N, C-alpha and C positions, 0 to 999 in steps of 0.2 A: 852434548849434554853428558857428561858421565854417567855411569853406572853404578849407583852408592851403593846396588847389592852384593854386584862380583866384584872380592879384594882374594888374586888368586893365594895359592900358601906362599908363606915369607913375604908378603907385601905388606904395609898399614897406607890409610888412604891420610891423607894431610889435610893441615886447612883449607888448603886450597881445593882440594880433591885431587891432585896429582897420588898418582901407584908409587910408592916409597920404600928399595926394596930395607926388607930387616936388616942386616949388614951395614947399612946403609948410613942404620941407629943409631946413636950413641946409647951405651948403656944406661945412662940417666935421666934421656928421654924415653927410654921401655918402661924404665921402673914409675919413674913421674904419668905416664897413659896409663901404668896397671893400677899405681895409687889412686889416684880420679877414679876410673872405674869403679873399684872397688867399693869409695867410700858414696861414691851415686849409689852404688845398689842398696847399699844400705840405705842410703837419703830416703830412695822411694821405699826400699820397705817401714821406715817410720813415719813416713809419711802417709800410705798406703793404709800401715797401725791408727793414725790420728783419725783420719776420716773413717775408718768405723767404730773410734771410740766415741766421735762426737756425736756421726748418726744414734745409736745407743742409747747416747745421754739425755742425748733429747726426746727419743722415745721413751727412755726410764721415766723421767721427769715429767709430760702429758700424760703419762698412762698414772702416774701418782698422782697431778692434779685431777684430774679423773677420776681415780676413788676417792681424791677427798671431798669434793664437790660433791658423789652422790652418796654421804655420810647426810647430808639434806636436801635430798632428792632432785639434786639439781645436776642434768646433765651437757658438759660441756659440748661445744663442736664450734665450728669451723672457723677463724684465727684468732689463733692465742694471743695470748695477753703475755706480759712483765709478770714473774714469780722470782723471789726470793725463797729460798731453802734453808733453814737453821738446822746446824746437828741439837742433838737435844742438849746438851753442855754450851752451845752457840760460839762452839771452837771456833767449826767448820763452817762455810755458807756455799750453797750455789748460786751461783744468780745466772737467769735467762729471761733476754732482753731484743724485740722486734726494732728496729727500724728500718723506716718507707725510705726508699729510693725516692727520691724527689726530681724533682727536674720543673721549666717554666718553657711554658709555648710562647706562642707567638704579639702573645699581648706584652710579653716584656721588655721586648718592645716599642711601646707604646710608652709604658712608664719613664721607661726611663730618658722620653723626646720627653713627655712635660716633665721627670724631675731635671732636667736640662736647664729646660724652661725656667726655672723655678731656680737655681744656679747658677744661672743667666743674670738674672735680673738680682739677684741677695747680694753677688757676689761683689756687686755698686757700694752695696751698706755695708762692706766690710765685716762678712762671717765666711771669714776663709777655713774656718772649721769643719762647714758644716760640706763645701765640696771636697775638703777632702774626706770625710768617710763616707761621703758617695762615689767619688772614684775608686777609694777602695774597695767597695763595695761588689763594683758589676768590675773589677778586676778578673780577670778569670788565669787561672796557671797554666803552665809551660803545656800540657795538651789541651789546650782552649777552655776547661771545662766551668764556671763559674762556682764563687763558695755560699749555698744555699743559706748558709747559717746568714750571713752577711745583711744579703740584700734581705733575707724577712724580716734584718731586727730593723731594718728601716724603719718598716709599721711602729713601730715602740716608741718611735718618736713623736714628741708634742710641735709639731705643726698646725694651723691650722687654714695655714691657705688653700683657698682650690683647686689647685693644682696639683698639690702634692695629694690630697684628699682623692682624687682619682688617680691618680698612679699609683697608689698605695690600692684600694682596689682594684685598680687592672693586675699588680703585684700578684694579693691573694687570688683571682680568679686565671692567672693562669699559669697553678702551679698543679702540679699533673702527679701522680705517686704513677710510676712504671715498676714499682715493683717491691719487693719488702725480704731482710733479710735477720735471721735472727743469731745470735751471739751468745756465748754459754761464757762464762769464768767463774772460773773459782779462788778461793779466798780463804783464809787464815786468821786466827785471830791473835794478835803482839800480845803474849804472857798475859795479863791479866785488866789490860785494858780495855778502853770502846775501837783500838781501830787492828782494821784488816789490810791486810796486804796480800797482794794476787797473787794465786801461783803460777807463777810462768809456767804455757805449753809453747813459748819462742822459741824458738833454738837459736834467734841474734840476741836475747837478753835472758835467755836461761843462763 
């Protein structure tokens, strides 16, 4: 195994881990290497700045919500909810939201088996639209993850079959909240309209 920390003077390590003399590297490759290193260093600095900014925003908003609540004798604690703060003129706003990370336990498999029983019977009665809907709900992505929104949406279907109802109960009871994540978004109003557009902090969309 190559020692990735030991690079002698006058050499560079290539993508395969081989040491290449500087004299054998084309000038354009040297220039590209330097450019990429400089830009990635700047990107890391920007990333650190955004992370620090994000933390401070959450803390400042939480402190303000606490301050506002104290005016009514309310002391907030525990899990923070969603909140939107507008400027006095309504031209800009900040939205802080929490979203639970949901997964399903083994009871989802029981729900799927019950649903499959329903679909097998219904397919003989020419109800293909339900079959397509259910198959799409349980289709995993490339990483093997299920779309929780599609599965939970099945519970909104008005189907009286007892097996379907048991399946919906199994889905509800299989839901596991494995964590939550907070999001913060900044918006500015478009002219004098009631429409707001996001202020992008995403380098890919900015």
